[in-house]
Structures are given as structure tokens and as C-alpha cells.
C-alpha positions, 0 to 999 in steps of 0.5 A: 417801043416797036413790039411784034404784034404777037407780043403786043397782043400778049401784053394786052391780053395779060393786062385785060386778064383775058386768058383765052386771048393770051393762050391764042398767042401761042402755037398748039405745041408751045412750051412755057417755063415759069416759077419752076413749072413747065406748061405744054400746049395751048390748053395747059398754057390757058389753064396756067394763066387763068390760075395766075390771073386769079392769084396775082392779078398781074399787069405788065408794062414793057420796058425794053425789047431786043430780038435776035432772029426768032429769039427775043427778050421783053423786060417788063415791070409786073405789078399785082397781088404778089409779094415784092410787087412791082418787079421787073421780069424778063420774058424770053420768047421764041417766035415762029410764024407769028406765034410764040413757040417757047416762053421762059420767064426769069427775074 
């Protein structure tokens, strides 16, 4: 599967529980929507993923990737210490200039 570098970097950061590298995939003003919560800007995103990593130890395995202009969707199997693991989630990205501007996680 041919993924953009920023998404490959994001998956690698997630699978290594590296919250700093994960947050660096996002622009300074990026927005993440996950589990009904909104996280604005790189510092909030880093805090969110640190907490998520501690709580769930989630690993991502990409299954399918589609893109349309700056918008793209990554389907990935996510496994970890959460009820129902593993599950398939969809990661809806807006990528501009090699950085994630917006991410919404859905099932």
C-alpha cells in the first residue's frame, strides 16, 4: 500500500507509542476529533495521544487507503487494551503541505 509519508510516519509513531513524533505529523493549528472530543493544536494533540497510549496501548495495521485531493481515508485494524479489540477504524485526514490539518476517527 502506497501511503503518504506523513501517514506512514503517523502509523510508525503510534505503533512505537511515540507521542512527540505523532504530534509532529500535525500542523500547529490542526484539529483532531476522536471519541466525541475535539483536540486543537499540536500540544493538545500530543497530550491526547499520550493519554490514549497509556490507556489503550493501541496498535494500527493499515488495511486500505483512498485519497481525493487533500482529503483521504485510512482504514486500519486497531488492537489494544480496550473492549472489543481488535476493531477497524477509519481515519479521515485533510493533509496540506505534508502535514495533517484535520483528523476525524470513526468506526
